[in-house]
N, C-alpha and C positions, 0 to 999 in steps of 0.2 A: 504494500500500500504506500502511495506517495502523497505528499501534501506540500503545496507551494504557498508559502506565506510571505512572498516577496512584496505584496502590496496590501498590508493590513489596513483595516478601516481606521478612520480618525479617532474614534473613541478608544479602540483597542491600542492604538499607537500612544495616546496620552497615558492610558492606564499602564501600559507596558513600560513606558519611560519612567513613571513614578515607581513601579515595582523594582525596576533595575536600579534606580537611584537609591531606593531603600536598602536593597541588597548591599550596594557599595558602602552606604552609610553604616550599616551594621558591621561590615568588615572593618570600616574605618574606626568605629567605636572600639572594636577589639584591639586594633593596633595602637590606638591612642591610650587605652588603659595599660597596654604593655609598655608604651613610652613613659607613662607615669612611673611604672615599676622600674624601668631602666634608669630614669633620673634619680629615683630613690636609691638605687644601687650606686650611682655615681656619688651621691651625697654620703652614703655609708662608707664607700672607699676613701673619700676625702677625710672623713672623720677618723677612720682607722689608720690613715697615714700619719696622723698626729701622734698615734701610739706606736708607730714604727712597723705596723704589719700590713698597712693598706697596699703598699707597692707589690706585695706578694700576690695580692688578689686582682691587680690591675689588668693583667693579661686575660684571665677568665672573664672579667667584667666586660672588657672590650669585645671579646668574642660573643658574649650574650647580646650586647648592644648591636653588633653587626647582624646577628640572627634576627633581632627585632626589626632592624632596618630592611633586611631581606624580605621579611613577610610583607612589609609595606610596599616594597618594590614589586613583589608578585601581585599585590592588589592593584597597583597603578598600571602595571603592564596589562592585566586583564581588563582594565577600564579603557584601554587604548591609549595610554599615556606612557610611551616607552621610557623606562628608567633602567639604567645599568649600574652595576657595581664595579669599582676598580680599587681594590685594596692591596696595599703592600703586605707581604708576609710579616706577621708579628714575631719579633725575636722572643727568646725565653728569659734572659736576665732582666730583672725588674728595672734597672736603670736604663737599659736599652729600650724597654717597652715605653718608659716615660719619654725617652728621646724620640721614639717613633710617633708617640702621641702628639708631640710638639711639631714634628716635621711633616707628617702626613696630613694634608688638608682634609682627606676623607674622614678621618677620625673626628676632627673638630666639627665638620659639617654634620656628622651623625649626632653629636652632642647638641648642636643648635637645633636640629630637627626634633630631638627628644623634647626639648623645652616647648617648641612651637606646637608640635602635634599633640603633646600631652596636655596642653592648655587650650589653645585656639582650635585645634582639630577636635578635641573632646567636646568643646562648647558647641561647635557647629553640628557635630553628630547628635548631640543631645537635643538641639533645637529641631533638627530634621526628623528625628525619631519620635519627638513629642506628638506630632500630628497624628500618625497612624495609631499610636497608643491611645490618644484621646478619642479617636473615632471608635475604637472598640470599647473604651471605658464608658463614653456617653451613651452609646447604643444599648449597653447592658445596665446602665445606671438604675432604671426603674425596677430591675430584678433584685438588686441587692442593697439598695441604699438604706432600707429599714433594718437590715441585718447587721450593720456595723455600728460602732459607737458614734454618737452625734458629732464628735469632733472630726471624724473621718468622712462624714457625709457632706461633701463640698464639691464645688466646681471651679473651673479655671485655676487649677493647681492650688486650691486651698483659699483663694481670695473671696469666694462667696460660699457661705454656709447654706445648706439645704435642709429644711425641716418640714416641708409640706409636699404633698403629691403634685401640686401645681408646679412647684419648683423642680421636682424630679422630672416631670415631662418637659419642662423648658430646657433642662440639661439634655434630655434625649433629643430635643429639636436642634441642638447645636451640633450634633454629629455630622450632618451634611456640610456645615461650614468648615469643620475640621477636615472633612474629606476633600473638599475643594482646596483647602490650604495645603494638604498633603500633595495633591496632584500638581500644584503650581510651585510651591516653595522648595520641596525636597530635591527635585532635579536641579534647581538653581544653586543649591549649596554644595553639590558634589565637587564642582570645579574649585571653588575657594578652599574647601577642605583638603583637596589633593595638592594645592599649590605649594605648600612647604616641602612636600616630598619631591615634587617635580624639580623644584629649585635646588634643594639641598642634597638629595640622595643620588642625583646624577654626579658623575665624577667632576672634580674641579676642571675648568677648561684646559689648563696646562696638561693635566694627566689625560683628559679625555682625547686630546688630539693624538697622542702617541698610542693610546689603547685603540683608538678608532683606526689608525693606520695599520696596526697589527691585525685588527679584525678584518679590514678590507683586503689585506694581503692574503689572509687565510681564506676568505670567501671567494676571492678571485681564483685562488688555486683550486678551490672546490668547484667553481664554475667551469674552469678549464678541464678538470677531471670529468665532471658530468658531461661536458660537451664531447670529450673524447669517447666516453662510454656510449653516449647516444649515437655517435658516428659509427662505432664498431657494431652496435646493435642494428643500425640501418644497413650497414654493409653486409652483415651476416644474413639479414632478412632477404636482401636482394640477391645475394649469392646463392643461398640455399633454397630460396623459393622461386622468385620470378625468373632469375637468370637460367636456372636449370630447366624450367618449363619452356622458356623461349628457345633454348638449345634443342629441346625435344621437338618443338614446333618446326625448327629448321630441318632437323633430321627427317621428320615425317613428311614435310613438303617435298624434300629431295626424293624420298622413297616414292611418293605419289607421282612425281614427274616421270620417274623411270617406269612405274607401273602403268602409266597411261599408254605407253607404247606396246606393252606386252599383255596386260590384263586390266582393261578399263574398270571392270566391276570391282576388282581389288583396290584400285586407285581411289574409288569413292569411299571405301571403308577407311583407308589411310587418311584421306582428307577429313573425314569425320573425327578421327582421333586427333588430328592436328588442330581442328577447330575447338574441340573440347579442352585440349591442353592450352591453347591460346586464351580461352575464357578463364581457365584456372590461373594463368599468369596475370591476367587483368585483375582478378580478385585479389591475388597476392599484392599487386601494386597498390590497389585501393586500400588494403589493410595497412600497408606501410605508410601511405599518405595519411590515413586517419590516425596512426600512432604518432605522427609528427605534430599535427594540429587538427583535431576533429572538426569537420565542417559544421556540425551541430553547435559547437561552441561559438563559432563566429555568427551563425545564423540566429540562434535562440538565446545566446548569452549563457552565463554560468548556471543560472537556475534551470533553464530548459535542458542544458547538456547533462546536468546532474539528475534531472528527472528521467531522462532517457537511460542514463547509466543505472539508476536504481530500478527502473522497470525491467531492464535486461538481466539484472542480477539473479542468480539462482537462489540466493538467500533473501527472504522477505525483508524489505527495507522501509524504514520510516524516515522521510526526508523533510527537513525544515530549513528553508533558505530565507534569510533576511538581509538582502544586499540591494538596497534601493537604488544605488548608483553603480554603474559598471566600473570595474577596475581595469587597469592595463591588460592587454591581451596576454602578455607573458605571465602575469600573476594569475589570471583566470586559468590559463593552461596548466600552470604548476599545481594550483588547487585541484583542478579536475583530475590530473594524473595521480596526485596523492590519494584522492578519494578512490579512484579506480584501482590503484594498487592495494589499498586497504580492503576494498571489497574482494579482490582476488585472494588476498591472504585469508579473509574470513571464510571464503567458499572452499579453498583448497586445504587449509591447514587446521583451522580452529574448530570445525564441526559446529559452527554457529547456526542457530535457528532464527535469529533476528539481528538486524543491524540498524542502529540509529545514526543518522547523518545530520549534523547541524552545521550550517555555514552562516556566519553573521559578519557584518562589517560594522565596527565601532571606531569612529574617527578615521584614522588613516591605517587601521590594521584590519586585515581579513583573517578570520579564524575559522578553520574547518576541523570539526571533531567527528571521528568515526568510532563508534562503540559497538562491539559485538559481544554476544553472550556465550561465546565459545569456551574452549578449554584453557585458553591462555597459554602462557609459557613461550611466547614469541621471543626470539633472539634477534634483535635488530642489527647486531654487529656481525652475525654470521650469514643471514639471508641476504640475497642480492636485492629483493624487492623492497624491503623496509629501509635498507641502507641507501637504495636508490632514491627513496623519498627524501631522506636526509640530504643527499647531495643536491637534488633539485632545489629544495627549500633553501639550503645554505647559499646556493648560487644567487638567490634573490635577497640575501641578508635577512632571511627569516629563521624561525626556530621550529624544531620538531621535538615533541615530547611523546614517548611511547611507554605506556604502562601495561604490562601483561603478566600479572602474577599467575602462578600455577592454579588452575581451576577457573581462571577468568575473573572479571571480563577483561578484554583487551581494549584499551583506549588509545587512539592515535590522534594527537592534536597538532595541527600545523598553524603557525601564525606567520603572516606575510605582510610586509609593508606595501601599501597600495596607493600611496599619495593621498593628498587631502582634497 
């Protein structure tokens, strides 16, 4: 079964926007609480340093802070706001750790982020989540207001005390207002809450340039390797398929010419075989052409191409596509082939009975996720198919995450930059 949700209705679009924003705010609330704990850890280390033991705990504390920052980076990346880490290796001697803290700007930027996200970020998350909480509270208020102590029977966060049924129903009537406030305000607060992380958790510009140069060098090498692998695949396909069949056509036509002089009836049978072989060669050539860039991708876009792919899959597929604006052709082709290879893996190796495909574009990032309910245990480093996905994606400066524990499920997630 396939479903295309590339053009949702306006009401669903607004509701979905608020739901997604609430999800990110909940995650942001979690990382902001961890940031508060991280800053408390910094204060504790500073206090223990006065007693002469704090330096011994400095390295573990910095590693904990880096882990908290990495959780926020993961959240921001999933929101479509690319954030990368670039840390120098921490030494072990306490004095060298202290020197590294002073010299590495990434550590200082992490500490600044802890302060901002643990205060400003926590405040914005609290404001954003207040609206959906109040929607549920005010809707249910007439059911429980008589069951709680009088001092807890209030509205507007305790500013108005409720002591009558009229007041209780007035509180109930405010639920739609809170609902509208949730739809409008919560999505507007996700950007400001993410801003400190985007500004401070990215590498310092001086470090970022060198790291970016190394990354581009690696992805360029991956692109060249992927290109060479693709050329070898096309060469093998042409040599083993279409070329051999065309040679067979030439041989059969030559035999038919000779047979025309001696046995015209036999010549007709030979020509029929030559025609059949030529048709097979054309089919091979069409297959090779489709493997380079499927025509359906150009004609119907990524949504239509994936719908056709899911319909042809031997494993039942559930497809959800939310890509309102087309991406560059090379990015769509990479996402298409990644999904195609994931479906092939599910059909051939995992013994899956269902595959879920989700493709969404958030900001300038295209994310394709393929989940199957098979046996799991996929080894991306040993198989050519999954490693081929990684090479294709790396060539576009994207990332590939493959999770396949024994017993399943197998989840293949591809993120690609697709421009703004």
